[in-house]
N, CA, C and O atoms as CSV, one atom per row, in Angstrom:
chain,resi,resn,atom,element,x,y,z
A,1,MET,N,N,79.028,-41.842,30.807
A,1,MET,CA,C,77.687,-41.303,30.625
A,1,MET,C,C,76.923,-42.110,29.589
A,1,MET,O,O,75.871,-42.663,29.906
A,2,LEU,N,N,77.418,-42.195,28.365
A,2,LEU,CA,C,76.701,-42.921,27.336
A,2,LEU,C,C,77.216,-44.340,27.154
A,2,LEU,O,O,76.495,-45.204,26.655
A,3,ASN,N,N,78.442,-44.581,27.551
A,3,ASN,CA,C,78.993,-45.922,27.527
A,3,ASN,C,C,79.461,-46.235,28.943
A,3,ASN,O,O,80.535,-45.799,29.355
A,4,PRO,N,N,78.660,-46.988,29.685
A,4,PRO,CA,C,78.995,-47.222,31.088
A,4,PRO,C,C,80.305,-47.978,31.289
A,4,PRO,O,O,80.882,-47.938,32.376
A,5,GLU,N,N,80.779,-48.666,30.249
A,5,GLU,CA,C,82.012,-49.434,30.387
A,5,GLU,C,C,83.252,-48.585,30.101
A,5,GLU,O,O,84.371,-49.020,30.374
A,6,GLU,N,N,83.070,-47.391,29.561
A,6,GLU,CA,C,84.204,-46.529,29.242
A,6,GLU,C,C,84.514,-45.625,30.437
A,6,GLU,O,O,83.638,-44.916,30.931
A,7,THR,N,N,85.737,-45.655,30.886
A,7,THR,CA,C,86.123,-44.795,31.994
A,7,THR,C,C,86.288,-43.366,31.486
A,7,THR,O,O,86.400,-43.123,30.284
A,8,GLU,N,N,86.300,-42.440,32.417
A,8,GLU,CA,C,86.519,-41.033,32.047
A,8,GLU,C,C,87.875,-40.861,31.368
A,8,GLU,O,O,88.005,-40.096,30.412
A,9,ALA,N,N,88.878,-41.575,31.865
A,9,ALA,CA,C,90.217,-41.488,31.277
A,9,ALA,C,C,90.218,-42.010,29.832
A,9,ALA,O,O,90.867,-41.429,28.961
A,10,GLN,N,N,89.498,-43.094,29.584
A,10,GLN,CA,C,89.412,-43.635,28.220
A,10,GLN,C,C,88.698,-42.648,27.294
A,10,GLN,O,O,89.109,-42.431,26.154
A,11,PHE,N,N,87.622,-42.058,27.811
A,11,PHE,CA,C,86.881,-41.068,27.037
A,11,PHE,C,C,87.780,-39.888,26.683
A,11,PHE,O,O,87.842,-39.465,25.529
A,12,GLU,N,N,88.473,-39.364,27.685
A,12,GLU,CA,C,89.368,-38.224,27.457
A,12,GLU,C,C,90.483,-38.583,26.484
A,12,GLU,O,O,90.885,-37.741,25.682
A,13,GLN,N,N,90.989,-39.807,26.533
A,13,GLN,CA,C,92.023,-40.261,25.601
A,13,GLN,C,C,91.484,-40.283,24.166
A,13,GLN,O,O,92.153,-39.833,23.237
A,14,ARG,N,N,90.277,-40.809,24.000
A,14,ARG,CA,C,89.668,-40.837,22.654
A,14,ARG,C,C,89.473,-39.409,22.138
A,14,ARG,O,O,89.717,-39.130,20.964
A,15,TRP,N,N,89.033,-38.507,23.022
A,15,TRP,CA,C,88.815,-37.118,22.614
A,15,TRP,C,C,90.134,-36.460,22.221
A,15,TRP,O,O,90.207,-35.761,21.211
A,16,TRP,N,N,91.169,-36.682,23.016
A,16,TRP,CA,C,92.492,-36.129,22.749
A,16,TRP,C,C,93.004,-36.626,21.397
A,16,TRP,O,O,93.570,-35.851,20.627
A,17,GLU,N,N,92.808,-37.915,21.106
A,17,GLU,CA,C,93.239,-38.479,19.820
A,17,GLU,C,C,92.488,-37.840,18.655
A,17,GLU,O,O,93.083,-37.544,17.619
A,18,LEU,N,N,91.177,-37.627,18.823
A,18,LEU,CA,C,90.401,-36.969,17.763
A,18,LEU,C,C,90.897,-35.547,17.550
A,18,LEU,O,O,91.058,-35.114,16.409
A,19,MET,N,N,91.140,-34.818,18.626
A,19,MET,CA,C,91.619,-33.441,18.498
A,19,MET,C,C,92.984,-33.401,17.802
A,19,MET,O,O,93.251,-32.493,17.016
A,20,ASN,N,N,93.838,-34.369,18.086
A,20,ASN,CA,C,95.132,-34.431,17.390
A,20,ASN,C,C,94.950,-34.697,15.899
A,20,ASN,O,O,95.645,-34.107,15.072
A,21,GLN,N,N,94.027,-35.575,15.559
A,21,GLN,CA,C,93.739,-35.844,14.144
A,21,GLN,C,C,93.232,-34.575,13.451
A,21,GLN,O,O,93.638,-34.266,12.331
A,22,MET,N,N,92.350,-33.852,14.125
A,22,MET,CA,C,91.798,-32.624,13.555
A,22,MET,C,C,92.894,-31.561,13.412
A,22,MET,O,O,92.930,-30.837,12.417
A,23,ARG,N,N,93.776,-31.470,14.393
A,23,ARG,CA,C,94.878,-30.505,14.340
A,23,ARG,C,C,95.776,-30.830,13.144
A,23,ARG,O,O,96.184,-29.926,12.415
A,24,GLU,N,N,96.085,-32.109,12.939
A,24,GLU,CA,C,96.910,-32.522,11.805
A,24,GLU,C,C,96.217,-32.207,10.480
A,24,GLU,O,O,96.859,-31.773,9.524
A,25,ARG,N,N,94.928,-32.423,10.432
A,25,ARG,CA,C,94.165,-32.234,9.194
A,25,ARG,C,C,93.969,-30.765,8.841
A,25,ARG,O,O,94.038,-30.393,7.670
A,26,PHE,N,N,93.724,-29.920,9.856
A,26,PHE,CA,C,93.361,-28.525,9.598
A,26,PHE,C,C,94.394,-27.510,10.065
A,26,PHE,O,O,94.240,-26.313,9.821
A,27,GLY,N,N,95.436,-27.970,10.729
A,27,GLY,CA,C,96.480,-27.056,11.161
A,27,GLY,C,C,96.220,-26.364,12.480
A,27,GLY,O,O,97.071,-25.619,12.966
A,28,LYS,N,N,95.060,-26.597,13.067
A,28,LYS,CA,C,94.766,-26.063,14.397
A,28,LYS,C,C,93.677,-26.903,15.043
A,28,LYS,O,O,92.929,-27.613,14.371
A,29,LYS,N,N,93.610,-26.803,16.353
A,29,LYS,CA,C,92.618,-27.565,17.116
A,29,LYS,C,C,91.268,-26.853,17.021
A,29,LYS,O,O,91.155,-25.692,17.416
A,30,PRO,N,N,90.246,-27.532,16.503
A,30,PRO,CA,C,88.932,-26.885,16.395
A,30,PRO,C,C,88.179,-26.896,17.725
A,30,PRO,O,O,88.403,-27.767,18.566
A,31,ASP,N,N,87.287,-25.924,17.907
A,31,ASP,CA,C,86.404,-25.966,19.072
A,31,ASP,C,C,85.137,-26.732,18.674
A,31,ASP,O,O,85.007,-27.180,17.535
A,32,LEU,N,N,84.216,-26.877,19.612
A,32,LEU,CA,C,83.008,-27.656,19.341
A,32,LEU,C,C,82.184,-27.052,18.213
A,32,LEU,O,O,81.628,-27.784,17.394
A,33,ASN,N,N,82.100,-25.723,18.160
A,33,ASN,CA,C,81.324,-25.085,17.090
A,33,ASN,C,C,81.944,-25.350,15.720
A,33,ASN,O,O,81.229,-25.588,14.747
A,34,ALA,N,N,83.266,-25.309,15.646
A,34,ALA,CA,C,83.943,-25.599,14.377
A,34,ALA,C,C,83.693,-27.045,13.959
A,34,ALA,O,O,83.496,-27.326,12.777
A,35,LEU,N,N,83.702,-27.961,14.927
A,35,LEU,CA,C,83.420,-29.359,14.610
A,35,LEU,C,C,81.975,-29.540,14.153
A,35,LEU,O,O,81.708,-30.305,13.227
A,36,LEU,N,N,81.046,-28.842,14.797
A,36,LEU,CA,C,79.650,-28.913,14.355
A,36,LEU,C,C,79.511,-28.409,12.924
A,36,LEU,O,O,78.805,-29.010,12.115
A,37,LEU,N,N,80.182,-27.315,12.618
A,37,LEU,CA,C,80.136,-26.777,11.266
A,37,LEU,C,C,80.734,-27.777,10.269
A,37,LEU,O,O,80.170,-28.004,9.198
A,38,LEU,N,N,81.858,-28.362,10.620
A,38,LEU,CA,C,82.501,-29.362,9.768
A,38,LEU,C,C,81.568,-30.540,9.495
A,38,LEU,O,O,81.434,-30.980,8.353
A,39,ILE,N,N,80.927,-31.047,10.542
A,39,ILE,CA,C,80.005,-32.178,10.393
A,39,ILE,C,C,78.814,-31.770,9.532
A,39,ILE,O,O,78.376,-32.538,8.675
A,40,GLY,N,N,78.287,-30.561,9.754
A,40,GLY,CA,C,77.164,-30.084,8.958
A,40,GLY,C,C,77.514,-29.991,7.481
A,40,GLY,O,O,76.733,-30.406,6.625
A,41,VAL,N,N,78.677,-29.451,7.186
A,41,VAL,CA,C,79.130,-29.336,5.789
A,41,VAL,C,C,79.290,-30.733,5.193
A,41,VAL,O,O,78.911,-30.980,4.048
A,42,GLN,N,N,79.852,-31.634,5.980
A,42,GLN,CA,C,80.045,-33.004,5.511
A,42,GLN,C,C,78.708,-33.676,5.225
A,42,GLN,O,O,78.566,-34.369,4.217
A,43,GLU,N,N,77.738,-33.480,6.093
A,43,GLU,CA,C,76.416,-34.090,5.912
A,43,GLU,C,C,75.663,-33.468,4.741
A,43,GLU,O,O,74.911,-34.154,4.049
A,44,LEU,N,N,75.861,-32.183,4.522
A,44,LEU,CA,C,75.221,-31.526,3.385
A,44,LEU,C,C,75.803,-32.063,2.079
A,44,LEU,O,O,75.079,-32.272,1.105
A,45,GLY,N,N,77.104,-32.280,2.070
A,45,GLY,CA,C,77.751,-32.892,0.913
A,45,GLY,C,C,77.852,-32.014,-0.321
A,45,GLY,O,O,77.909,-32.520,-1.442
A,46,GLN,N,N,77.875,-30.698,-0.124
A,46,GLN,CA,C,77.931,-29.779,-1.267
A,46,GLN,C,C,79.229,-28.973,-1.295
A,46,GLN,O,O,79.310,-27.953,-1.979
A,47,GLY,N,N,80.226,-29.415,-0.569
A,47,GLY,CA,C,81.487,-28.685,-0.544
A,47,GLY,C,C,81.543,-27.694,0.595
A,47,GLY,O,O,80.624,-27.597,1.409
A,48,ALA,N,N,82.642,-26.958,0.637
A,48,ALA,CA,C,82.955,-26.113,1.790
A,48,ALA,C,C,82.334,-24.720,1.759
A,48,ALA,O,O,82.665,-23.904,2.619
A,49,GLY,N,N,81.486,-24.419,0.846
A,49,GLY,CA,C,80.843,-23.106,0.903
A,49,GLY,C,C,81.253,-22.219,-0.231
A,49,GLY,O,O,81.750,-22.731,-1.234
A,50,PRO,N,N,81.085,-20.951,-0.146
A,50,PRO,CA,C,80.830,-20.126,1.055
A,50,PRO,C,C,79.379,-20.232,1.541
A,50,PRO,O,O,78.462,-20.498,0.764
A,51,PHE,N,N,79.202,-20.018,2.840
A,51,PHE,CA,C,77.897,-20.076,3.466
A,51,PHE,C,C,77.628,-18.772,4.199
A,51,PHE,O,O,78.538,-18.152,4.749
A,52,THR,N,N,76.358,-18.365,4.197
A,52,THR,CA,C,75.954,-17.191,4.962
A,52,THR,C,C,75.947,-17.556,6.443
A,52,THR,O,O,76.044,-18.729,6.804
A,53,LYS,N,N,75.831,-16.540,7.295
A,53,LYS,CA,C,75.759,-16.777,8.741
A,53,LYS,C,C,74.560,-17.673,9.061
A,53,LYS,O,O,74.670,-18.588,9.877
A,54,GLU,N,N,73.426,-17.414,8.426
A,54,GLU,CA,C,72.225,-18.217,8.651
A,54,GLU,C,C,72.444,-19.660,8.190
A,54,GLU,O,O,72.023,-20.597,8.868
A,55,GLN,N,N,73.092,-19.840,7.055
A,55,GLN,CA,C,73.376,-21.190,6.570
A,55,GLN,C,C,74.330,-21.926,7.515
A,55,GLN,O,O,74.191,-23.131,7.723
A,56,LYS,N,N,75.292,-21.206,8.082
A,56,LYS,CA,C,76.207,-21.829,9.044
A,56,LYS,C,C,75.435,-22.300,10.273
A,56,LYS,O,O,75.713,-23.375,10.805
A,57,GLN,N,N,74.470,-21.503,10.727
A,57,GLN,CA,C,73.633,-21.925,11.858
A,57,GLN,C,C,72.833,-23.167,11.482
A,57,GLN,O,O,72.697,-24.093,12.281
A,58,ASP,N,N,72.300,-23.181,10.251
A,58,ASP,CA,C,71.550,-24.343,9.781
A,58,ASP,C,C,72.448,-25.583,9.697
A,58,ASP,O,O,72.022,-26.689,10.029
A,59,LEU,N,N,73.686,-25.390,9.252
A,59,LEU,CA,C,74.635,-26.502,9.165
A,59,LEU,C,C,74.944,-27.068,10.550
A,59,LEU,O,O,75.061,-28.282,10.720
A,60,MET,N,N,75.073,-26.192,11.526
A,60,MET,CA,C,75.331,-26.647,12.900
A,60,MET,C,C,74.115,-27.391,13.453
A,60,MET,O,O,74.263,-28.341,14.222
A,61,HIS,N,N,72.924,-26.964,13.065
A,61,HIS,CA,C,71.701,-27.665,13.474
A,61,HIS,C,C,71.646,-29.053,12.822
A,61,HIS,O,O,71.309,-30.038,13.478
A,62,ILE,N,N,71.977,-29.121,11.538
A,62,ILE,CA,C,72.028,-30.413,10.840
A,62,ILE,C,C,72.996,-31.343,11.565
A,62,ILE,O,O,72.695,-32.516,11.790
A,63,ALA,N,N,74.164,-30.807,11.930
A,63,ALA,CA,C,75.173,-31.609,12.618
A,63,ALA,C,C,74.637,-32.130,13.950
A,63,ALA,O,O,74.804,-33.306,14.272
A,64,THR,N,N,74.004,-31.268,14.710
A,64,THR,CA,C,73.467,-31.679,16.009
A,64,THR,C,C,72.431,-32.782,15.835
A,64,THR,O,O,72.437,-33.768,16.572
A,65,CYS,N,N,71.546,-32.613,14.863
A,65,CYS,CA,C,70.529,-33.646,14.613
A,65,CYS,C,C,71.183,-34.949,14.170
A,65,CYS,O,O,70.814,-36.022,14.646
A,66,LYS,N,N,72.148,-34.860,13.265
A,66,LYS,CA,C,72.854,-36.052,12.802
A,66,LYS,C,C,73.536,-36.751,13.976
A,66,LYS,O,O,73.431,-37.968,14.126
A,67,LEU,N,N,74.232,-35.978,14.805
A,67,LEU,CA,C,74.927,-36.564,15.948
A,67,LEU,C,C,73.953,-37.268,16.883
A,67,LEU,O,O,74.204,-38.397,17.305
A,68,PHE,N,N,72.847,-36.611,17.210
A,68,PHE,CA,C,71.908,-37.193,18.155
A,68,PHE,C,C,71.026,-38.265,17.521
A,68,PHE,O,O,70.290,-38.956,18.226
A,69,SER,N,N,71.092,-38.410,16.200
A,69,SER,CA,C,70.413,-39.537,15.559
A,69,SER,C,C,71.155,-40.836,15.884
A,69,SER,O,O,70.569,-41.917,15.826
A,70,ILE,N,N,72.435,-40.732,16.224
A,70,ILE,CA,C,73.230,-41.904,16.613
A,70,ILE,C,C,72.599,-42.589,17.827
A,70,ILE,O,O,72.637,-43.813,17.950
A,71,SER,N,N,72.023,-41.785,18.716
A,71,SER,CA,C,71.395,-42.316,19.932
A,71,SER,C,C,69.884,-42.445,19.813
A,71,SER,O,O,69.208,-42.752,20.794
A,72,GLY,N,N,69.355,-42.215,18.631
A,72,GLY,CA,C,67.924,-42.392,18.427
A,72,GLY,C,C,67.053,-41.230,18.854
A,72,GLY,O,O,65.847,-41.403,19.032
A,73,TYR,N,N,67.633,-40.035,19.024
A,73,TYR,CA,C,66.828,-38.871,19.385
A,73,TYR,C,C,66.205,-38.226,18.149
A,73,TYR,O,O,65.112,-37.664,18.225
A,74,TYR,N,N,66.885,-38.306,17.030
A,74,TYR,CA,C,66.407,-37.752,15.768
A,74,TYR,C,C,66.521,-38.816,14.692
A,74,TYR,O,O,67.265,-39.787,14.830
A,75,GLU,N,N,65.757,-38.610,13.601
A,75,GLU,CA,C,65.971,-39.416,12.410
A,75,GLU,C,C,65.819,-38.523,11.193
A,75,GLU,O,O,65.075,-37.541,11.200
A,76,LEU,N,N,66.541,-38.891,10.153
A,76,LEU,CA,C,66.461,-38.141,8.905
A,76,LEU,C,C,65.064,-38.312,8.344
A,76,LEU,O,O,64.592,-39.432,8.148
A,77,GLU,N,N,64.409,-37.198,8.087
A,77,GLU,CA,C,63.045,-37.225,7.577
A,77,GLU,C,C,63.034,-37.133,6.057
A,77,GLU,O,O,62.333,-37.880,5.375
A,78,ARG,N,N,63.844,-36.182,5.535
A,78,ARG,CA,C,63.880,-35.992,4.080
A,78,ARG,C,C,65.051,-35.112,3.706
A,78,ARG,O,O,65.655,-34.457,4.556
A,79,ILE,N,N,65.358,-35.108,2.437
A,79,ILE,CA,C,66.317,-34.182,1.848
A,79,ILE,C,C,65.488,-33.254,0.955
A,79,ILE,O,O,64.755,-33.725,0.085
A,80,ASP,N,N,65.599,-31.948,1.165
A,80,ASP,CA,C,64.776,-31.025,0.371
A,80,ASP,C,C,65.332,-30.865,-1.041
A,80,ASP,O,O,66.362,-31.445,-1.385
A,81,GLU,N,N,64.634,-30.068,-1.853
A,81,GLU,CA,C,64.992,-29.895,-3.266
A,81,GLU,C,C,66.364,-29.237,-3.455
A,81,GLU,O,O,66.960,-29.344,-4.526
A,82,ASP,N,N,66.861,-28.561,-2.423
A,82,ASP,CA,C,68.187,-27.952,-2.494
A,82,ASP,C,C,69.275,-28.870,-1.924
A,82,ASP,O,O,70.444,-28.489,-1.856
A,83,GLY,N,N,68.879,-30.080,-1.514
A,83,GLY,CA,C,69.847,-31.042,-0.995
A,83,GLY,C,C,70.109,-30.946,0.503
A,83,GLY,O,O,71.008,-31.612,1.015
A,84,TRP,N,N,69.336,-30.125,1.212
A,84,TRP,CA,C,69.533,-29.962,2.654
A,84,TRP,C,C,68.729,-31.016,3.417
A,84,TRP,O,O,67.536,-31.191,3.171
A,85,PRO,N,N,69.391,-31.722,4.350
A,85,PRO,CA,C,68.685,-32.725,5.147
A,85,PRO,C,C,67.784,-32.077,6.203
A,85,PRO,O,O,68.095,-31.022,6.756
A,86,HIS,N,N,66.665,-32.743,6.460
A,86,HIS,CA,C,65.733,-32.318,7.500
A,86,HIS,C,C,65.488,-33.514,8.413
A,86,HIS,O,O,65.218,-34.624,7.954
A,87,TYR,N,N,65.587,-33.263,9.709
A,87,TYR,CA,C,65.439,-34.314,10.715
A,87,TYR,C,C,64.171,-34.090,11.511
A,87,TYR,O,O,63.687,-32.965,11.640
A,88,LYS,N,N,63.633,-35.193,12.049
A,88,LYS,CA,C,62.517,-35.046,12.988
A,88,LYS,C,C,62.930,-35.600,14.333
A,88,LYS,O,O,63.664,-36.584,14.429
A,89,LEU,N,N,62.442,-34.945,15.365
A,89,LEU,CA,C,62.722,-35.337,16.740
A,89,LEU,C,C,61.887,-36.569,17.073
A,89,LEU,O,O,60.666,-36.557,16.911
A,90,LEU,N,N,62.539,-37.625,17.535
A,90,LEU,CA,C,61.831,-38.847,17.924
A,90,LEU,C,C,61.513,-38.863,19.408
A,90,LEU,O,O,60.450,-39.320,19.829
A,91,ARG,N,N,62.453,-38.356,20.191
A,91,ARG,CA,C,62.253,-38.257,21.641
A,91,ARG,C,C,63.140,-37.118,22.143
A,91,ARG,O,O,64.212,-36.872,21.589
A,92,PRO,N,N,62.698,-36.434,23.175
A,92,PRO,CA,C,63.471,-35.288,23.656
A,92,PRO,C,C,64.842,-35.695,24.187
A,92,PRO,O,O,64.994,-36.730,24.836
A,93,VAL,N,N,65.815,-34.871,23.901
A,93,VAL,CA,C,67.149,-35.057,24.475
A,93,VAL,C,C,67.020,-34.728,25.953
A,93,VAL,O,O,66.450,-33.693,26.300
A,94,PRO,N,N,67.538,-35.589,26.843
A,94,PRO,CA,C,67.347,-35.347,28.274
A,94,PRO,C,C,68.009,-34.050,28.746
A,94,PRO,O,O,69.044,-33.630,28.228
A,95,PHE,N,N,67.384,-33.442,29.734
A,95,PHE,CA,C,67.943,-32.239,30.321
A,95,PHE,C,C,69.269,-32.579,30.964
A,95,PHE,O,O,69.398,-33.607,31.629
A,96,ALA,N,N,70.247,-31.729,30.771
A,96,ALA,CA,C,71.574,-31.967,31.353
A,96,ALA,C,C,72.225,-30.629,31.662
A,96,ALA,O,O,71.882,-29.605,31.072
A,97,SER,N,N,73.166,-30.654,32.592
A,97,SER,CA,C,73.935,-29.450,32.886
A,97,SER,C,C,74.806,-29.119,31.683
A,97,SER,O,O,74.958,-29.939,30.778
A,98,LEU,N,N,75.373,-27.929,31.673
A,98,LEU,CA,C,76.229,-27.513,30.567
A,98,LEU,C,C,77.396,-28.489,30.379
A,98,LEU,O,O,77.737,-28.852,29.253
A,99,LYS,N,N,77.989,-28.900,31.471
A,99,LYS,CA,C,79.117,-29.838,31.402
A,99,LYS,C,C,78.665,-31.186,30.826
A,99,LYS,O,O,79.359,-31.776,29.998
A,100,GLU,N,N,77.507,-31.664,31.265
A,100,GLU,CA,C,76.974,-32.929,30.752
A,100,GLU,C,C,76.607,-32.808,29.274
A,100,GLU,O,O,76.821,-33.743,28.501
A,101,GLN,N,N,76.052,-31.653,28.879
A,101,GLN,CA,C,75.715,-31.428,27.466
A,101,GLN,C,C,76.969,-31.482,26.602
A,101,GLN,O,O,76.969,-32.075,25.523
A,102,GLU,N,N,78.037,-30.857,27.089
A,102,GLU,CA,C,79.291,-30.844,26.339
A,102,GLU,C,C,79.833,-32.264,26.206
A,102,GLU,O,O,80.311,-32.653,25.140
A,103,ARG,N,N,79.761,-33.028,27.277
A,103,ARG,CA,C,80.252,-34.399,27.217
A,103,ARG,C,C,79.408,-35.240,26.262
A,103,ARG,O,O,79.951,-36.038,25.498
A,104,MET,N,N,78.091,-35.071,26.298
A,104,MET,CA,C,77.219,-35.799,25.367
A,104,MET,C,C,77.579,-35.461,23.928
A,104,MET,O,O,77.666,-36.346,23.077
A,105,LEU,N,N,77.786,-34.183,23.662
A,105,LEU,CA,C,78.141,-33.737,22.320
A,105,LEU,C,C,79.479,-34.341,21.895
A,105,LEU,O,O,79.615,-34.834,20.776
A,106,LYS,N,N,80.450,-34.300,22.780
A,106,LYS,CA,C,81.755,-34.881,22.469
A,106,LYS,C,C,81.638,-36.377,22.196
A,106,LYS,O,O,82.233,-36.886,21.246
A,107,TRP,N,N,80.871,-37.081,23.027
A,107,TRP,CA,C,80.706,-38.522,22.823
A,107,TRP,C,C,80.101,-38.801,21.453
A,107,TRP,O,O,80.567,-39.682,20.731
A,108,HIS,N,N,79.071,-38.056,21.098
A,108,HIS,CA,C,78.431,-38.247,19.791
A,108,HIS,C,C,79.408,-37.922,18.655
A,108,HIS,O,O,79.405,-38.594,17.623
A,109,MET,N,N,80.235,-36.903,18.841
A,109,MET,CA,C,81.233,-36.571,17.817
A,109,MET,C,C,82.243,-37.707,17.666
A,109,MET,O,O,82.615,-38.070,16.550
A,110,LEU,N,N,82.680,-38.260,18.782
A,110,LEU,CA,C,83.601,-39.396,18.720
A,110,LEU,C,C,82.975,-40.560,17.953
A,110,LEU,O,O,83.625,-41.182,17.112
A,111,GLU,N,N,81.729,-40.843,18.246
A,111,GLU,CA,C,81.032,-41.929,17.551
A,111,GLU,C,C,80.867,-41.615,16.068
A,111,GLU,O,O,81.053,-42.489,15.220
A,112,TYR,N,N,80.520,-40.371,15.756
A,112,TYR,CA,C,80.344,-39.953,14.358
A,112,TYR,C,C,81.642,-40.154,13.570
A,112,TYR,O,O,81.636,-40.767,12.503
A,113,PHE,N,N,82.741,-39.639,14.095
A,113,PHE,CA,C,84.004,-39.745,13.366
A,113,PHE,C,C,84.494,-41.195,13.306
A,113,PHE,O,O,85.159,-41.581,12.345
A,114,GLN,N,N,84.171,-41.994,14.318
A,114,GLN,CA,C,84.513,-43.423,14.269
A,114,GLN,C,C,83.722,-44.101,13.156
A,114,GLN,O,O,84.274,-44.918,12.418
A,115,GLN,N,N,82.440,-43.775,13.025
A,115,GLN,CA,C,81.614,-44.329,11.945
A,115,GLN,C,C,82.161,-43.937,10.583
A,115,GLN,O,O,82.199,-44.752,9.661
A,116,GLN,N,N,82.588,-42.671,10.458
A,116,GLN,CA,C,83.163,-42.185,9.198
A,116,GLN,C,C,84.408,-42.985,8.852
A,116,GLN,O,O,84.608,-43.387,7.706
A,117,GLU,N,N,85.238,-43.208,9.858
A,117,GLU,CA,C,86.479,-43.960,9.664
A,117,GLU,C,C,86.184,-45.406,9.273
A,117,GLU,O,O,86.851,-45.970,8.405
A,118,ASP,N,N,85.179,-46.005,9.921
A,118,ASP,CA,C,84.812,-47.393,9.646
A,118,ASP,C,C,84.280,-47.556,8.223
A,118,ASP,O,O,84.444,-48.612,7.611
A,119,GLU,N,N,83.636,-46.497,7.695
A,119,GLU,CA,C,83.062,-46.557,6.350
A,119,GLU,C,C,84.112,-46.411,5.249
A,119,GLU,O,O,83.868,-46.789,4.104
A,120,GLU,N,N,85.282,-45.861,5.595
A,120,GLU,CA,C,86.322,-45.631,4.580
A,120,GLU,C,C,87.027,-46.902,4.195
A,120,GLU,O,O,87.926,-46.878,3.355
């Protein structure tokens, strides 16, 4: 979908490897929402919380914007006085079926965690 040279099997292998890394790190396999929350907390950079339900939703939104900034759909606009990032939409994310949306999200997560690894 996003990398025409990557086969479905290669994509699934990369996803499986990421899930194994997450299982080793956290003791269980996270779902997509848990990964979004993790990415949001990481992007906020203020530690693991505690966060209110509303803040958790905001963290997941930050994560989604950060992930889709990889493909140029969003860009970081500013960091507010409380340290929370704010993104602006550059172009609409294309309409996709639920399955396609999940795959897009997974692909962006794979790219995000690869970038994190490359920076270490």
